[in-house]
N, C-alpha and C positions, 0 to 999 in steps of 0.2 A: 525553386522553391518558393511560393508565397508563404507568407509568415502562417496565416492563418490555418493553408495545409499543415505545414509544419505542426501547429498545433492541436490541429482536430487528429492527423496520426499519436502527437504526444499521448494524447487522453485514451486513444486508443489501444497502445501500449501499455499507459497505465492500470484501465482494466483488466484486459488482457491477462498482464502481469500479478493483481491480485486474484484472477479467479483459476488462474493456472496454479499458481502457488496455496491456494486457500482450499479447493475442489480434493486434490489428491490427501493434503495433509489432514481435512476434516475425514474423509473415508478413512485416511491411514489412522486416525484415532478410535475411530468407530468401529472397525474391522482387525487391526492387531496393534493395539497400542503400545505396548513392551517393543516391538521394532519402531515401531514411528519415533520415540523418543531418544531411542540410541541414535536415529539417525541426526540429534540435535545434539549428544551429548547427555541428555537429560534424564533424570531418573524416573521413570513411569507413575503416574500419577494415581491415585485408589478414584478420584474425582475429575472426572470429563465434563464435566458440566463448561466451567469455565474455560476450556481447549475448545469444545462443539459451540459456546458462545461468542468466542472470539473469531474463529473461519466464518460463523455466519457473519458477521459483521466485516469481516473483512472481503466477504462476499458481494455485501450489499454494496460495501462501498465502492468494488468494481464495478457493478452496475450503475453508479451514480459517474464513474470517468466515463464510461460506455455514453451516457445520457447528455453529458459534457461534450465528447466527442463529435457529436451530431450538431450541436448549434452552442460554437465557442463564446456568441455573444451573452448566452443565457447561464445561470444555474452557478454563479462566481462561487456562491455560497456553499455549493459542496466543494469547490475547491480550495475554499478557505478552512472548511472543516478538515479536508485532506490532508493539509499543510501543518494542520496541528498533530492529525492522527500519525501522522507517517513519520516525525521529527520525533513522538513523545515513544511510537512503536520503535525507533531508532536507538534512543535515550535505554531503554525498557534490556533490549539485548546486549547492551555494551554493558549496562549494569552488571544484569546476568552471565555475560562471558566474564564481569571482572569478579565475579564473585563463586565462579568455578561450578553456577550450576548449568552452562550449555557448552559447545563447542564454536569454531569460527564460522562453522556453516549456519548458525543463527543471525552471529551478525553480520554476515554478507548480505541477508538478506534484510536486515537494516540497513545495510549502507545503500543497498538497490531502493529500498524506499528514500532515503533519504537522500539521494539524488533525484529522484520524481519530487520530492517535496520541494527541494530548490529551483527542479524545473517550474513545478507551480505559482511559486514567485515569481520568477520572471515572465510567466502567461501573465501574471496580477497587475506586474508592472506596466506592462505591455496594455493589456486590456484597459487598464486606467488612463495610459497616453496617447491611444486612440480615442477612446470617449472625451479628451480634451483638445484633441488637434481640430481644427476647421478641415473638412473636405473639399 
């Protein structure tokens, strides 16, 4: 498999990862917030705006990764922002678990994001090297 095909597939999977996790989570907080909170071992929140906003941002990032998957020579800024966002999300999941405000389910999702962040770094290093290598 060519590296470009691998990276296109990786960003496609990353985009779907975000959408497949964010859409049901957003709907869950909208339709049944108490049950949705229990999945992650979190206390139900009285104010749902932060959750709704977070899921919308996660969906927007997912669309961004789908855009990158169409042409991996462009939109590297989306990848850089993704590295930052996914790393910070993992850190937040770890802190939340450590404070016993959530369960391991949330941490597992954060670990998935951290894996994508590492893959994104690897992609940017590959892309940078490819741009400096004569054809």
